[in-house]
C-alpha positions in Angstrom: 49.8 32.2 -105.5 51.0 30.9 -108.9 50.7 34.3 -110.6 53.8 36.5 -111.1 54.1 39.2 -108.5 55.5 42.7 -108.1 56.4 43.6 -104.5 55.8 47.1 -103.3 58.0 48.1 -100.3 56.2 50.7 -98.2 58.2 53.5 -96.8 55.3 55.6 -95.8 53.9 56.7 -99.1 50.2 57.5 -99.2 49.7 56.0 -102.7 50.8 52.4 -102.1 47.3 51.1 -102.6 46.8 53.1 -105.8 50.1 51.7 -107.1 49.1 48.2 -106.2 45.8 48.6 -108.0 47.4 50.1 -111.1 49.7 47.0 -111.3 46.8 44.6 -110.8 44.8 46.5 -113.4 47.3 45.6 -116.1 47.0 41.9 -115.1 49.9 41.4 -112.8 49.5 40.6 -109.1 51.0 43.0 -106.6 51.4 43.0 -102.8 52.6 45.7 -100.3 55.2 44.7 -97.7 56.9 46.7 -94.9 60.1 48.6 -95.6 62.1 46.4 -93.2 61.6 43.1 -95.1 64.9 41.2 -95.5 66.3 39.8 -98.7 65.9 36.4 -97.3 62.2 37.0 -96.5 61.8 38.5 -100.0 63.3 35.4 -101.6 60.7 33.2 -99.9 57.8 35.0 -101.5 56.4 33.1 -104.5 57.0 34.2 -108.1 58.4 37.7 -107.4 59.4 39.3 -110.6 60.4 42.8 -109.4 60.4 45.2 -106.5 59.2 48.8 -106.3 60.5 50.8 -103.3 57.8 53.4 -102.8 59.0 56.4 -100.8 57.1 58.7 -98.5 58.1 62.3 -97.8 61.8 62.6 -98.4 61.9 58.8 -98.5 62.1 58.6 -94.7 60.2 56.3 -92.4 61.1 56.3 -88.7 64.6 57.5 -89.6 65.2 54.8 -92.2 66.2 55.9 -95.7 65.8 53.8 -98.8 69.6 54.2 -99.6 70.3 51.9 -96.6 68.4 49.0 -98.1 71.1 47.6 -100.5 70.4 44.0 -99.6 67.1 44.2 -101.6 69.3 44.6 -104.6 71.3 41.5 -103.6 68.1 39.4 -104.0 68.6 39.0 -108.5 65.2 41.0 -108.8 64.8 44.3 -110.9 64.2 47.2 -108.6 62.6 50.6 -109.2 62.9 53.3 -106.4 60.0 55.7 -106.7 58.7 58.7 -104.8 57.7 62.3 -105.1 60.9 64.0 -104.0 64.0 62.3 -105.4 66.7 62.2 -102.8 70.5 61.7 -103.1 70.9 57.9 -103.0 73.3 55.3 -104.3 70.8 54.6 -107.1 68.4 56.6 -109.2 65.0 57.4 -107.9 62.0 57.7 -110.3 59.8 60.6 -109.4 56.1 59.6 -109.7 54.3 61.8 -112.3 51.0 63.2 -111.1 49.5 62.5 -114.6 47.7 59.1 -114.3 48.3 58.1 -117.9 52.1 58.8 -117.7 52.3 57.0 -114.3 50.5 53.9 -115.7 52.8 53.9 -118.7 55.8 54.0 -116.4 54.4 51.1 -114.3 53.7 49.0 -117.4 57.2 49.6 -118.7 58.8 48.4 -115.5 56.4 45.5 -115.0 56.6 44.0 -118.5 59.8 45.3 -120.2 62.1 45.3 -117.1 60.6 42.5 -115.0 59.2 40.4 -117.9 56.1 39.6 -115.7 53.2 37.7 -117.2 49.7 39.2 -117.2 48.2 36.2 -115.4 46.3 37.9 -112.6 42.6 37.4 -113.0 39.7 36.0 -111.0 39.7 32.6 -112.6 43.3 32.0 -111.6 42.7 33.6 -108.2 39.8 31.3 -107.4 41.7 28.2 -108.6 44.6 29.2 -106.3 42.4 29.9 -103.3 40.4 26.6 -103.7 43.8 24.8 -103.7 45.0 26.8 -100.7 41.8 26.3 -98.7 41.8 22.6 -99.3 45.4 22.4 -98.3 44.8 24.4 -95.1 41.5 22.8 -94.0 42.0 19.2 -95.1 39.0 17.2 -93.9 38.2 19.5 -91.0 35.2 21.8 -90.7 35.0 25.5 -91.0 32.7 28.0 -89.3 31.8 31.2 -91.2 30.3 34.4 -89.8 27.7 35.1 -92.5 26.3 38.6 -92.3 24.8 38.5 -95.8 27.1 41.3 -97.0 29.2 41.1 -100.1 32.4 40.0 -98.4 31.0 37.1 -96.3 28.8 36.0 -99.2 31.8 35.7 -101.5 33.8 33.9 -98.9 30.8 31.5 -98.4 30.6 30.8 -102.1 34.4 30.3 -102.4 34.4 27.9 -99.4 31.4 26.0 -100.7 33.3 25.5 -104.0 36.4 24.4 -102.1 35.0 22.2 -99.3 31.3 22.0 -99.7 29.4 20.7 -96.7 32.5 21.1 -94.5 31.4 24.7 -94.1 28.8 25.8 -91.5 27.5 29.3 -91.8 26.4 31.1 -88.6 24.2 34.2 -88.9 24.2 36.2 -85.6 21.4 38.7 -85.1 23.1 41.1 -82.7 20.3 43.6 -82.8 22.3 45.9 -85.0 21.1 44.7 -88.3 19.2 46.7 -90.9 15.4 46.3 -91.1 14.6 42.9 -92.6 18.3 41.9 -92.8 18.2 38.7 -90.9 15.1 37.5 -92.6 16.7 38.1 -96.0 19.9 36.2 -95.0 17.9 33.2 -94.0 15.8 33.2 -97.2 18.8 33.5 -99.5 21.3 31.2 -97.9 19.2 28.5 -96.3 16.3 28.3 -98.7 17.9 29.3 -102.0 21.6 28.2 -101.7 21.0 25.2 -99.4 23.9 26.2 -97.1 24.4 24.8 -93.6 23.0 27.8 -91.8 22.7 28.3 -88.0 20.7 31.3 -86.9 21.5 32.8 -83.5 19.4 35.4 -81.7 21.8 37.4 -79.6 20.1 40.8 -79.5 19.9 41.2 -75.7 23.4 39.8 -75.2 25.1 42.3 -77.5 23.0 45.3 -76.4 23.8 44.5 -72.8 27.5 44.4 -73.5 27.3 47.7 -75.3 25.2 49.5 -72.7 26.8 52.9 -71.8 29.8 52.4 -74.2 30.3 55.6 -76.2 33.9 55.2 -77.6 33.7 53.9 -81.2 36.9 51.9 -80.9 35.6 50.2 -77.8 32.3 49.5 -79.4 33.9 47.9 -82.4 36.2 45.7 -80.2 33.3 44.7 -77.9 31.2 43.7 -80.9 34.1 41.8 -82.6 35.1 40.0 -79.4 31.5 39.0 -78.6 31.0 37.7 -82.1 33.9 35.4 -81.6 32.5 34.2 -78.3 29.2 33.4 -79.9 31.0 31.4 -82.6 33.0 29.5 -80.0 29.8 28.6 -78.3 28.2 27.5 -81.5 31.3 25.6 -82.5 31.1 23.6 -79.2 27.7 22.4 -80.3 29.2 21.1 -83.5 31.9 18.5 -84.1 35.2 19.0 -85.8 35.2 22.8 -86.1 38.8 23.9 -86.1 38.7 26.9 -88.5 37.0 30.3 -88.5 36.5 31.9 -92.0 36.3 35.7 -92.3 35.5 38.2 -95.0 38.6 40.3 -94.3 39.6 42.4 -97.3 42.6 44.6 -98.0 41.1 47.9 -97.0 40.4 46.4 -93.6 44.1 45.5 -93.1 45.2 49.0 -94.2 42.8 50.9 -92.1 43.6 48.8 -89.0 47.2 50.0 -89.1 50.5 48.8 -90.5 54.1 49.5 -89.7 54.2 52.6 -91.9 50.5 53.7 -91.7 48.7 54.9 -88.6 45.4 53.2 -87.7 42.3 54.9 -89.0 40.0 52.5 -87.2 40.1 48.9 -86.2 37.8 46.5 -88.0 36.0 43.8 -86.1 37.7 41.1 -88.1 41.2 42.6 -87.6 41.4 44.6 -84.4 38.8 43.0 -82.3 39.9 39.3 -82.2 40.7 38.0 -78.8 44.2 36.7 -78.1 42.9 33.4 -76.9 41.1 32.6 -80.2 40.4 28.9 -80.4 40.3 28.7 -84.2 42.7 28.9 -87.1 41.7 31.7 -89.5 40.7 31.2 -93.1 40.8 34.6 -94.9 40.9 34.0 -98.7 39.9 37.6 -99.6 42.4 39.5 -97.4 44.5 40.7 -100.3 41.5 41.8 -102.5 40.1 45.3 -103.0 36.4 45.7 -102.9 35.9 45.7 -106.7 38.0 42.6 -106.9 35.8 40.9 -104.3 32.7 41.7 -106.5 34.5 40.4 -109.6 35.3 37.2 -107.6 31.6 36.8 -106.7 30.5 37.2 -110.3 33.1 34.6 -111.4 31.7 32.2 -108.7 28.2 32.7 -110.1 26.6 34.6 -107.2 23.4 36.5 -108.2 24.0 40.1 -109.1 21.8 41.5 -106.4 24.0 39.9 -103.8 27.4 40.7 -105.4 26.5 44.4 -105.9 24.7 44.8 -102.6 26.0 47.9 -100.8 28.5 47.3 -98.0 27.4 47.0 -94.4 29.9 47.2 -91.6 30.5 44.2 -89.3 29.5 46.2 -86.2 26.3 47.0 -88.1 24.1 49.9 -86.9 26.3 50.0 -83.8 28.6 52.4 -85.6 25.8 54.4 -87.1 24.1 55.0 -83.7 26.8 57.4 -82.5 28.0 57.4 -78.9 26.4 55.1 -76.3 23.7 53.0 -78.0 20.1 53.5 -76.9 17.0 51.7 -78.1 15.3 54.8 -79.3 18.2 56.0 -81.4 18.9 52.5 -82.7 15.3 52.3 -83.9 15.6 55.7 -85.4 18.7 54.6 -87.4 17.0 51.4 -88.5 13.7 53.0 -89.6 15.4 56.0 -91.3 17.8 53.7 -93.1 14.9 51.6 -94.4 13.2 54.8 -95.8 16.5 55.9 -97.4 17.0 52.5 -99.1 13.4 52.3 -100.3 13.5 55.8 -101.9 16.9 55.2 -103.4 15.5 52.1 -105.1 12.4 54.0 -106.3 14.7 56.6 -107.8 17.1 54.0 -109.4 19.9 55.2 -107.2 20.5 51.8 -105.7 22.1 50.8 -109.0 24.4 53.8 -109.2 25.4 54.7 -105.7 28.0 52.5 -104.0 27.0 53.0 -100.3 24.2 54.9 -98.6 23.0 55.0 -95.1 21.7 57.1 -92.2 23.4 58.1 -88.9 21.9 59.3 -85.7 24.2 61.2 -83.4 23.8 61.4 -79.6 22.7 65.0 -79.3 19.4 66.8 -79.7 18.2 70.1 -81.0 15.0 72.2 -80.6 12.2 71.8 -83.1 8.4 72.2 -83.4 6.0 69.3 -83.6 2.2 69.6 -83.4 2.5 73.3 -82.6 4.6 72.5 -79.6 8.3 72.6 -78.7 10.2 69.3 -79.2 13.7 68.3 -78.4 14.8 65.4 -80.7 17.6 63.9 -82.6 18.8 64.7 -86.2 19.2 62.1 -88.9 22.2 62.4 -91.1 22.1 61.0 -94.7 25.3 59.7 -96.4 25.7 58.6 -100.0 29.2 57.9 -101.5 30.7 56.4 -104.6 34.1 54.6 -104.6 36.0 51.9 -106.4 38.2 50.4 -103.7 36.9 51.9 -100.4 40.2 53.7 -99.9 38.8 57.0 -101.1 35.2 58.1 -101.8 33.3 61.0 -103.4 29.9 62.4 -102.5 26.9 61.5 -104.6 25.0 64.5 -105.9 21.4 63.4 -105.2 18.6 65.2 -106.9 17.1 67.8 -104.6 13.5 66.5 -105.0 14.6 63.0 -103.9 16.3 64.4 -100.8 13.2 66.4 -100.0 11.0 63.3 -100.2 13.4 61.3 -98.0 13.6 64.1 -95.5 9.8 64.5 -95.4 9.2 60.8 -94.9 11.8 60.5 -92.1 10.4 63.5 -90.3 6.8 62.1 -90.5 7.5 58.4 -90.0 10.5 58.1 -87.6 10.0 58.7 -83.9 12.2 61.0 -81.9 13.6 62.9 -84.9 13.2 66.5 -85.9 16.0 67.3 -88.4 17.5 65.7 -91.5 21.0 66.6 -92.8 23.1 65.5 -95.8 26.8 64.7 -95.3 29.0 66.4 -98.0 32.3 65.1 -96.7 34.5 63.0 -99.0 37.0 60.4 -98.0 39.5 61.7 -97.2 39.3 63.6 -94.9 36.2 61.8 -93.6 35.9 58.1 -93.5 32.9 56.4 -95.2 31.4 55.4 -91.9 31.1 57.9 -89.1 32.7 55.6 -86.5 
């Protein structure tokens, strides 16, 4: 990175990502590092202009206090110690104000007046840096990319095409957990419209066989992630010169998969599910971007709006929306109900205003009535949320008439279903996905 950087040292604060985003929002790059980084390691980071030590409750993480980190001061950087409960330390601690305007003003003052950082963080500079870094890392070798067709993998594909062109081979794996019409859409856009090197792999039976009887969500994610890698390894052996695996890992994936100072929320297939004997070097150019920054990068790269603003879809696909052990009847219920939800959201114009929306089918049944007889079927749960960075999310208030229409269609058109519910849980405390 050639841009100036403000380092945030994490001592367990819950607002590290918010702080990083606020610094980036004023045009200065910021990264979060663990509390036990040494002054020597800090000096090796490029273009550091200042350090913010961001404290958790009482500024304690695993028994370590910020007043025992004097070597950070010995590095010739400006330092601000910040938290919510100022403690007795050898230096002053700035208490973070709850008022957003005051907090941003405080950040700007430190970043520009104290650190004299330049506002040179933008997508044009980011892309130029990443193109240079990718070319330096890859050289004349070839790269394999898992292309789901979602925002993250699509932006990675565009960035790699810009950097290395035909050295990139995209592999789309149909694991049987895709949304209705998803694979067909990926083939049309990337092979026929963007002229990418695209390999299509039908691995439906293989994945569903591996997942048979597996109910634990973490185990499902890791099975899907590991099997993905195995498929790529097999495809790579059919090609020549593949030494790198590209992934659409973004910053929320890293945070939610666990850090030194934050407990794991859930592992992501591209973070927690990689096998230890991976045969490739990883290329992850988006791993420090938040979701809105990924979209901005896609716009800068010239991707079509319908692709850049497409709603997110998890790597494990419908496998984490068919709760518990996956069965074909519940998987089909998820797929069909999701297609109805997406169609009706588009009809109502909600596809342009709602960040993510999907259906979930749990692994329990309830009593209902169908054709004047008792039935014992599954519920479908609708979820629709809005967010900026995927670190928190609010519930979308859908017009009641739209909800009734969606429910009516699902109950009439989807087999093995007799109830429709709407999830009103924000993130936190819930996650966006159910698993």
